[in-house]
C-alpha positions as CSV (number, residue, x, y, z in Angstrom):
1,M,-105.3,-78.8,-41.2
2,N,-108.2,-76.3,-41.3
3,N,-106.3,-74.0,-38.9
4,I,-104.6,-72.6,-42.0
5,L,-107.9,-71.0,-42.9
6,V,-107.4,-68.2,-40.4
7,L,-104.0,-67.1,-41.8
8,P,-105.2,-64.7,-44.6
9,M,-106.8,-62.6,-41.8
10,I,-104.5,-63.1,-38.8
11,L,-101.2,-62.6,-40.7
12,P,-102.1,-59.0,-41.9
13,V,-103.4,-58.2,-38.4
14,L,-100.3,-59.4,-36.6
15,V,-97.8,-57.9,-39.0
16,G,-99.8,-54.6,-39.0
17,V,-99.5,-54.4,-35.2
18,I,-95.7,-55.1,-35.5
19,L,-95.3,-52.3,-38.2
20,V,-96.9,-49.8,-35.8
21,F,-93.7,-50.2,-33.7
22,L,-91.5,-49.9,-36.7
23,R,-92.7,-46.5,-37.8
24,P,-89.2,-45.0,-38.6
25,Y,-88.1,-48.0,-40.7
26,I,-89.9,-47.5,-44.0
27,R,-87.9,-50.1,-46.0
28,V,-88.6,-52.7,-43.4
29,Q,-92.3,-51.8,-43.4
30,R,-92.4,-52.1,-47.2
31,V,-90.8,-55.5,-47.3
32,L,-92.9,-57.0,-44.4
33,S,-96.2,-55.6,-45.8
34,V,-95.7,-57.0,-49.3
35,L,-94.4,-60.4,-48.0
36,T,-97.5,-60.6,-45.8
37,T,-100.0,-60.1,-48.6
38,M,-98.0,-62.5,-50.8
39,A,-97.9,-65.1,-48.1
40,S,-101.7,-64.7,-47.6
41,A,-102.2,-65.1,-51.3
42,A,-100.1,-68.3,-51.2
43,V,-102.2,-69.7,-48.3
44,A,-105.4,-68.8,-50.1
45,A,-104.2,-70.6,-53.3
46,Y,-103.4,-73.7,-51.3
47,C,-106.8,-73.6,-49.5
48,L,-108.6,-73.1,-52.8
49,H,-107.0,-76.3,-54.3
50,H,-107.7,-78.2,-51.1
51,I,-111.4,-77.2,-51.2
52,H,-111.6,-78.4,-54.8
53,L,-110.2,-81.8,-53.9
54,N,-111.8,-82.3,-50.5
55,G,-114.7,-80.0,-50.1
56,I,-115.5,-76.9,-48.1
57,M,-113.2,-76.1,-45.2
58,R,-114.4,-75.1,-41.7
59,L,-112.5,-73.8,-38.7
60,D,-114.2,-73.7,-35.3
61,F,-112.5,-71.3,-32.9
62,G,-112.0,-72.6,-29.4
63,D,-113.4,-76.0,-30.5
64,W,-117.0,-74.7,-30.0
65,L,-119.0,-76.6,-32.5
66,P,-121.6,-74.8,-34.7
67,P,-124.0,-73.2,-34.3
68,H,-122.8,-72.1,-30.9
69,G,-119.2,-70.9,-31.7
70,I,-117.4,-68.5,-33.9
71,L,-116.2,-70.1,-37.2
72,F,-114.5,-69.4,-40.5
73,V,-115.9,-71.2,-43.6
74,G,-113.8,-71.5,-46.7
75,D,-115.8,-72.4,-49.9
76,S,-114.5,-71.8,-53.4
77,F,-116.4,-68.6,-53.9
78,A,-115.0,-67.0,-50.7
79,M,-111.5,-68.4,-51.3
80,L,-111.2,-67.2,-54.9
81,L,-112.0,-63.6,-53.7
82,V,-109.4,-63.9,-50.8
83,L,-106.8,-65.1,-53.3
84,V,-107.4,-62.3,-55.8
85,A,-107.7,-59.7,-53.0
86,C,-104.3,-60.6,-51.6
87,A,-102.6,-60.8,-55.0
88,V,-104.0,-57.5,-56.1
89,S,-103.0,-55.9,-52.8
90,S,-99.5,-57.1,-53.2
91,I,-99.2,-55.4,-56.6
92,I,-100.8,-52.2,-55.4
93,L,-98.2,-52.1,-52.6
94,L,-95.4,-52.2,-55.2
95,Y,-97.0,-49.1,-56.8
96,A,-97.3,-47.5,-53.4
97,F,-93.6,-47.9,-52.7
98,A,-92.8,-45.8,-55.8
99,T,-95.4,-43.1,-55.4
100,T,-96.2,-42.6,-51.8
101,G,-94.1,-40.0,-50.1
102,I,-92.0,-40.7,-47.0
103,E,-94.2,-38.3,-45.0
104,T,-97.3,-40.3,-45.7
105,E,-95.5,-43.7,-45.2
106,T,-94.5,-42.7,-41.7
107,M,-98.1,-42.0,-40.7
108,F,-98.8,-45.7,-40.3
109,F,-99.7,-46.1,-44.0
110,Y,-98.7,-49.8,-44.3
111,P,-100.2,-51.0,-41.0
112,F,-103.6,-49.6,-42.0
113,I,-103.4,-51.2,-45.5
114,L,-102.8,-54.5,-43.8
115,F,-105.7,-54.0,-41.4
116,L,-107.9,-53.2,-44.4
117,V,-106.8,-56.4,-46.2
118,A,-107.4,-58.3,-42.9
119,G,-111.0,-56.9,-42.7
120,V,-111.7,-57.8,-46.3
121,N,-110.4,-61.4,-46.0
122,G,-112.3,-61.9,-42.7
123,S,-115.5,-60.7,-44.3
124,F,-115.1,-63.3,-47.0
125,L,-114.3,-66.1,-44.6
126,T,-116.5,-65.6,-41.6
127,G,-119.5,-67.9,-41.1
128,D,-121.6,-65.9,-38.7
129,L,-123.3,-62.5,-39.1
130,F,-121.9,-60.7,-36.0
131,N,-118.3,-61.4,-37.1
132,L,-119.2,-60.3,-40.6
133,F,-120.1,-57.0,-38.9
134,V,-116.9,-57.0,-37.0
135,C,-114.7,-57.6,-40.1
136,F,-116.7,-54.9,-42.0
137,E,-115.8,-52.5,-39.2
138,V,-112.1,-53.4,-39.2
139,M,-112.1,-52.8,-42.9
140,L,-114.0,-49.5,-42.7
141,L,-111.9,-48.1,-39.8
142,A,-108.8,-48.7,-41.8
143,S,-110.4,-47.1,-44.9
144,Y,-111.3,-44.0,-42.9
145,V,-107.7,-43.5,-42.0
146,L,-106.4,-44.2,-45.5
147,L,-109.0,-41.9,-47.1
148,T,-108.0,-38.9,-45.0
149,L,-104.3,-39.6,-44.6
150,G,-102.5,-36.5,-45.7
151,G,-105.3,-34.2,-44.7
152,R,-106.0,-32.4,-48.0
153,K,-109.2,-30.5,-48.1
154,T,-110.8,-32.8,-50.7
155,Q,-109.9,-35.8,-48.7
156,L,-111.4,-34.4,-45.5
157,K,-114.6,-33.3,-47.2
158,E,-115.2,-36.7,-48.9
159,G,-114.1,-38.5,-45.8
160,I,-116.9,-36.9,-43.8
161,T,-119.5,-38.1,-46.3
162,Y,-117.9,-41.5,-46.4
163,V,-117.8,-41.9,-42.6
164,L,-121.4,-40.7,-42.2
165,I,-122.8,-43.1,-44.8
166,N,-120.9,-46.1,-43.4
167,V,-121.9,-45.3,-39.8
168,L,-125.6,-45.2,-41.0
169,A,-125.1,-48.5,-42.9
170,S,-123.5,-50.1,-39.8
171,W,-126.4,-49.0,-37.6
172,F,-128.8,-50.7,-40.0
173,F,-126.5,-53.7,-40.0
174,L,-126.7,-54.0,-36.2
175,L,-130.5,-53.5,-36.4
176,G,-130.8,-56.4,-38.9
177,I,-128.6,-58.6,-36.7
178,A,-130.7,-57.8,-33.6
179,Y,-133.9,-58.6,-35.5
180,I,-132.7,-61.8,-36.9
181,Y,-131.3,-63.0,-33.6
182,G,-134.6,-62.1,-31.9
183,V,-136.6,-64.0,-34.4
184,L,-134.4,-67.1,-35.0
185,G,-132.1,-67.2,-31.9
186,T,-128.9,-67.7,-33.9
187,L,-126.3,-65.7,-35.9
188,N,-124.6,-68.7,-37.6
189,M,-125.4,-68.1,-41.3
190,A,-125.8,-71.8,-42.1
191,H,-128.1,-72.3,-39.0
192,I,-130.1,-69.2,-40.0
193,A,-130.6,-70.7,-43.4
194,V,-132.0,-73.9,-41.8
195,R,-134.3,-72.0,-39.5
196,V,-135.6,-69.8,-42.3
197,A,-136.4,-72.9,-44.3
198,E,-138.2,-74.5,-41.4
199,T,-140.3,-71.5,-40.4
200,G,-140.8,-70.1,-43.9
201,Q,-139.9,-66.6,-45.1
202,G,-142.9,-64.7,-43.7
203,P,-143.4,-60.9,-43.7
204,L,-141.0,-60.3,-40.7
205,L,-138.2,-62.2,-42.3
206,T,-138.8,-60.5,-45.6
207,L,-138.5,-57.2,-43.8
208,I,-135.2,-58.3,-42.3
209,A,-134.1,-59.4,-45.7
210,I,-134.8,-55.9,-47.1
211,I,-132.8,-54.3,-44.2
212,F,-129.8,-56.4,-45.1
213,L,-130.4,-55.5,-48.8
214,I,-130.2,-51.8,-47.9
215,V,-127.1,-52.3,-45.7
216,F,-125.1,-54.2,-48.3
217,S,-126.4,-52.1,-51.2
218,L,-125.0,-49.0,-49.4
219,K,-121.7,-50.8,-48.9
220,A,-121.5,-52.2,-52.4
221,G,-122.6,-49.0,-54.2
222,L,-125.8,-50.6,-55.6
223,L,-128.2,-47.7,-56.4
224,L,-127.2,-45.9,-53.2
225,Y,-123.8,-45.0,-54.8
226,F,-123.8,-41.2,-54.4
227,W,-120.9,-41.4,-51.8
228,L,-118.7,-43.5,-54.0
229,P,-117.3,-41.3,-56.9
230,G,-116.0,-38.6,-54.5
231,S,-114.6,-41.0,-51.9
232,Y,-112.8,-43.1,-54.5
233,S,-111.3,-40.2,-56.4
234,A,-110.0,-38.2,-53.3
235,P,-107.2,-40.4,-51.8
236,P,-103.7,-41.0,-53.2
237,T,-103.6,-43.3,-56.2
238,A,-102.6,-46.5,-54.5
239,V,-105.3,-46.1,-51.9
240,A,-107.9,-45.3,-54.5
241,A,-106.9,-48.5,-56.4
242,L,-107.2,-50.5,-53.2
243,F,-110.7,-49.1,-52.6
244,G,-111.8,-49.6,-56.2
245,A,-110.5,-53.2,-56.3
246,L,-111.7,-54.4,-52.9
247,L,-114.2,-52.4,-50.9
248,T,-117.4,-52.7,-53.1
249,K,-116.6,-56.4,-53.6
250,V,-117.1,-57.1,-49.9
251,G,-120.6,-55.7,-50.1
252,I,-121.3,-57.7,-53.3
253,Y,-120.0,-60.8,-51.6
254,A,-122.3,-60.2,-48.6
255,L,-125.3,-59.8,-51.0
256,Y,-124.5,-63.1,-52.8
257,R,-124.0,-64.9,-49.5
258,M,-127.2,-63.7,-47.9
259,F,-129.4,-64.1,-50.9
260,T,-128.1,-67.5,-52.1
261,L,-127.9,-69.1,-48.6
262,I,-130.5,-67.5,-46.3
263,F,-133.2,-65.4,-48.1
264,I,-133.9,-67.7,-51.0
265,H,-137.6,-68.3,-50.6
266,D,-139.1,-65.1,-51.9
267,P,-138.6,-64.5,-55.7
268,V,-139.7,-60.9,-55.3
269,I,-136.4,-60.1,-53.6
270,Y,-134.5,-61.2,-56.8
271,K,-136.7,-59.0,-58.9
272,I,-135.9,-56.0,-56.6
273,I,-132.2,-56.8,-57.0
274,G,-132.6,-56.9,-60.8
275,V,-134.3,-53.5,-60.8
276,L,-131.6,-52.0,-58.5
277,A,-128.9,-53.5,-60.8
278,I,-130.5,-51.9,-63.9
279,V,-130.9,-48.5,-62.3
280,T,-127.3,-48.7,-61.1
281,M,-125.9,-49.6,-64.5
282,V,-127.8,-46.8,-66.2
283,A,-126.9,-44.2,-63.6
284,G,-123.2,-45.3,-63.6
285,C,-123.1,-44.9,-67.4
286,L,-124.6,-41.5,-67.3
287,G,-122.1,-40.4,-64.7
288,A,-119.1,-41.9,-66.6
289,I,-120.2,-40.1,-69.7
290,A,-121.1,-36.7,-68.0
291,Y,-117.7,-36.1,-66.3
292,S,-114.4,-35.0,-67.9
293,D,-112.3,-35.7,-64.7
294,I,-110.5,-39.0,-65.3
295,R,-110.7,-40.1,-61.7
296,Q,-114.5,-39.5,-61.6
297,I,-115.0,-41.4,-64.8
298,V,-113.0,-44.4,-63.4
299,S,-115.1,-44.2,-60.2
300,Y,-118.3,-44.3,-62.1
301,N,-117.1,-47.4,-63.9
302,V,-116.9,-49.1,-60.5
303,I,-120.6,-48.3,-60.1
304,I,-121.4,-49.8,-63.5
305,S,-119.6,-53.0,-62.7
306,V,-121.4,-53.3,-59.3
307,G,-124.7,-53.3,-61.2
308,F,-123.4,-55.8,-63.8
309,V,-122.1,-58.3,-61.2
310,L,-125.4,-58.2,-59.4
311,T,-127.4,-59.1,-62.5
312,G,-125.9,-62.5,-61.9
313,L,-127.6,-62.6,-58.5
314,A,-130.9,-61.4,-59.9
315,I,-130.8,-64.2,-62.5
316,A,-129.7,-66.7,-59.9
317,T,-128.8,-69.7,-62.0
318,N,-125.7,-71.9,-61.9
319,I,-124.3,-70.4,-65.2
320,A,-125.0,-66.9,-64.0
321,F,-123.1,-67.6,-60.8
322,Q,-120.2,-68.8,-62.9
323,G,-120.3,-65.6,-64.9
324,A,-120.5,-63.5,-61.7
325,S,-117.5,-65.4,-60.2
326,Y,-115.4,-64.9,-63.3
327,Y,-116.4,-61.2,-63.5
328,L,-115.8,-60.4,-59.9
329,I,-112.2,-61.7,-60.2
330,H,-111.7,-59.8,-63.4
331,D,-113.2,-56.6,-61.9
332,M,-110.9,-56.7,-58.9
333,I,-107.8,-56.9,-61.2
334,S,-109.0,-54.5,-63.9
335,K,-110.3,-51.8,-61.6
336,A,-107.0,-51.8,-59.7
337,L,-105.2,-51.3,-63.0
338,L,-107.6,-48.7,-64.2
339,F,-107.2,-46.6,-61.0
340,L,-103.4,-46.9,-61.1
341,L,-103.4,-45.8,-64.8
342,A,-105.7,-42.9,-64.1
343,G,-103.5,-41.8,-61.1
344,T,-100.4,-42.2,-63.2
345,V,-101.8,-39.9,-65.9
346,V,-102.6,-37.3,-63.3
347,Y,-99.1,-37.7,-61.8
348,L,-97.3,-37.3,-65.1
349,T,-99.3,-34.4,-66.4
350,G,-100.5,-32.6,-63.3
351,R,-104.0,-32.5,-64.8
352,S,-107.1,-34.6,-64.2
353,K,-109.5,-33.6,-67.0
354,F,-109.0,-35.5,-70.2
355,N,-109.8,-32.5,-72.4
356,E,-106.8,-30.7,-71.0
357,I,-104.4,-33.5,-72.0
358,S,-103.3,-34.7,-75.5
359,G,-100.8,-36.9,-77.2
360,L,-99.7,-38.7,-74.0
361,I,-99.0,-41.9,-75.8
362,R,-96.1,-40.3,-77.6
363,N,-94.4,-39.5,-74.3
364,Y,-95.4,-42.6,-72.3
365,P,-96.4,-45.3,-74.8
366,L,-96.5,-48.0,-72.1
367,V,-99.2,-46.1,-70.1
368,G,-101.2,-45.5,-73.3
369,W,-101.3,-49.0,-74.5
370,L,-102.0,-50.4,-71.1
371,F,-104.9,-48.1,-70.8
372,F,-106.2,-49.3,-74.2
373,L,-105.8,-52.9,-73.1
374,T,-107.7,-52.2,-69.8
375,M,-110.5,-50.5,-71.7
376,L,-111.0,-53.5,-73.9
377,A,-111.0,-55.9,-71.0
378,I,-113.5,-53.9,-69.0
379,A,-115.8,-53.5,-72.0
380,G,-115.7,-57.3,-72.4
381,I,-113.8,-57.6,-75.7
382,P,-112.3,-61.1,-76.2
383,P,-109.8,-62.6,-75.4
384,F,-109.4,-60.4,-72.3
385,S,-110.7,-61.3,-68.8
386,G,-114.0,-59.4,-68.9
387,F,-115.3,-61.4,-71.9
388,I,-115.9,-64.8,-70.1
389,G,-117.9,-63.4,-67.2
390,K,-120.1,-61.3,-69.5
391,V,-120.8,-64.3,-71.8
392,Y,-121.8,-66.5,-68.9
393,I,-124.1,-63.9,-67.3
394,G,-125.6,-63.3,-70.7
395,L,-126.3,-67.0,-71.2
396,G,-127.9,-67.1,-67.7
397,A,-130.2,-64.2,-68.7
398,I,-131.2,-66.0,-71.9
399,E,-131.8,-69.2,-70.0
400,T,-134.3,-67.5,-67.6
401,G,-135.8,-65.1,-70.2
402,S,-134.4,-62.0,-68.4
403,Y,-134.1,-60.1,-71.6
404,V,-134.3,-56.6,-70.0
405,L,-131.4,-57.4,-67.8
406,L,-129.6,-58.8,-70.7
407,A,-130.1,-55.7,-72.8
408,V,-129.2,-53.2,-70.1
409,S,-126.1,-55.3,-69.1
410,F,-124.7,-55.3,-72.6
411,L,-125.7,-51.7,-73.3
412,S,-123.7,-50.8,-70.2
413,S,-120.7,-52.4,-71.8
414,I,-121.1,-49.8,-74.6
415,G,-121.3,-47.1,-72.0
416,V,-118.1,-48.3,-70.4
417,L,-116.3,-48.5,-73.8
418,Y,-117.5,-45.0,-74.8
419,S,-116.5,-43.4,-71.5
420,L,-113.0,-44.8,-71.5
421,L,-112.6,-44.4,-75.3
422,R,-113.2,-40.6,-74.8
423,V,-110.4,-40.6,-72.3
424,F,-108.1,-42.5,-74.6
425,L,-108.7,-40.5,-77.7
426,N,-108.5,-37.1,-75.9
427,S,-105.6,-37.8,-73.5
428,F,-103.4,-40.2,-75.4
429,W,-104.0,-39.5,-79.1
430,G,-103.2,-36.3,-81.0
431,E,-100.4,-33.8,-80.6
432,T,-98.5,-34.0,-77.4
433,I,-98.8,-31.2,-74.9
434,I,-95.6,-32.2,-73.1
435,S,-92.2,-31.0,-74.4
436,E,-89.0,-33.0,-73.9
437,D,-87.8,-30.5,-71.3
438,D,-91.1,-30.8,-69.3
439,Q,-91.5,-34.5,-69.6
440,K,-91.3,-36.3,-66.3
441,P,-89.2,-39.5,-66.3
442,F,-91.3,-42.7,-66.1
443,Q,-89.8,-44.9,-63.5
444,K,-89.6,-48.7,-64.0
445,K,-90.9,-49.2,-60.5
446,I,-94.1,-47.5,-61.5
447,G,-94.4,-49.5,-64.7
448,L,-93.8,-52.9,-63.0
449,P,-97.1,-53.1,-61.1
450,L,-99.0,-51.9,-64.1
451,V,-97.5,-54.6,-66.3
452,L,-98.1,-57.3,-63.7
453,L,-101.8,-56.4,-63.5
454,A,-102.0,-56.3,-67.3
455,V,-100.5,-59.8,-67.5
456,L,-103.2,-61.0,-65.0
457,I,-105.9,-59.5,-67.2
458,V,-104.6,-61.2,-70.3
459,G,-103.8,-64.5,-68.5
460,L,-107.3,-64.6,-66.9
461,G,-108.8,-64.3,-70.4
462,I,-106.6,-66.7,-72.3
463,G,-106.2,-69.2,-69.4
464,A,-109.8,-69.2,-68.2
465,E,-109.9,-72.9,-68.6
466,L,-107.4,-73.4,-65.8
467,L,-109.6,-71.5,-63.5
468,S,-112.8,-73.2,-64.6
469,P,-112.9,-76.0,-62.0
470,Y,-112.7,-73.6,-59.2
471,I,-115.3,-71.3,-60.7
472,Q,-117.6,-74.3,-61.2
473,D,-117.2,-75.2,-57.5
474,A,-118.0,-71.6,-56.5
475,A,-121.1,-71.6,-58.7
476,D,-122.2,-75.0,-57.4
477,T,-122.0,-73.8,-53.8
478,L,-124.0,-70.7,-54.6
479,A,-126.7,-72.6,-56.5
480,D,-127.0,-75.3,-54.0
481,P,-126.9,-73.9,-50.4
482,K,-127.2,-77.4,-48.9
483,Q,-123.5,-77.9,-49.7
484,Y,-122.6,-74.9,-47.4
485,I,-125.1,-75.9,-44.7
486,R,-123.8,-79.5,-44.7
487,A,-120.2,-78.4,-44.4
488,V,-121.0,-76.2,-41.4
489,I,-123.6,-78.1,-39.3
490,G,-123.8,-81.5,-40.9
491,D,-126.9,-83.4,-41.7
492,D,-128.3,-83.6,-38.1
493,L,-129.7,-80.0,-38.1
494,E,-130.9,-80.0,-41.6
């Protein structure tokens, strides 16, 4: 039964390899790629419900029992992220069909999207550190290709920075893996947690924890975010949306997994994460307000959300974990929609600065009102999806007396609202700059993925109660690491 756990990773890999040999057949590639992500989403939904009814799932490769073998572990937190990642990727692919040129599509565009999705899903599901590194690298290698595909000067310039930063982060990642294996003699995450609890988190293990904090902060865009705005605004719209929705979430997931399962014995680490989250939110707000380029503003909003989600980790209570789980799901959907809308505006007008655009809502009312809806959702206005997560994280901050985190988190919401409201008022309101003769036709196949993501945003807010049991399971696993340890290695090694 647990063999199904590998499908969200293995399906995209296998189909991606097949698509390499189907390079000339673009329609076949389109159909197979979207069917693969949809099938992966269906498997993830089934596994999520199974976990809710029967507990955490574990798959031991080659029948090697932990802590000796490679394994996948599916708890509610990981499986929720896999489900949303696959669903959002499916919708972004629909947008890519309408906007990506044939020339780009024949350059192995769809295989590398599937490889990226496979790396993301594998990162969420793996139960050992070395395979987390491997899945990270699969994801990153695919992202290197997608970022530079097309070979525009901006893409190549930002691609160099992006590759250098990730190579450096990967080197630190391997350094951390080597140190932790040298100290504890295991790379199984549950087994590491047991060994750390047995030996105590002394200075050496605290140093290792800081190495991993640096690694995953680089990958998530926490404080060390300088590479992110350029890298996320350079590629084609569909790729940028995929990056904004998925890539930073893998780094965030790794931070949550490491610092709720393994390095939980030093409260100073959580204070450091809280400070990093505050600085990231403030810097993200300043960047979002300072720029007039719509794509840069959207990219800085990703940075703000990274800081906000990690306030949940800094607070580290069950209710804060519930809020973080809700908000992560919301953020994957809303950032995908925001990037697609920003790219659509640039495509329709040929301009990227909001002060050069006016009255767009008169020409393209659907795009305008969807942008307004997305802005409200990201700012946390009820009843949209961002509201629930912000309330729960706020309650967690009040519960622990983390009033500085609370204040900065909710002031960042004002920064988000202001930055996006400037775009809306300047670009969509006022007199239109596009005459009827110059107006580009708005294709239904571009509008469909935008509407689907908007429906998810509204549905996640209004139907939050339906998701509540799974969110509660995810928060319980994060708040009580013994559940994860028991599912992986049983009671004998505890």
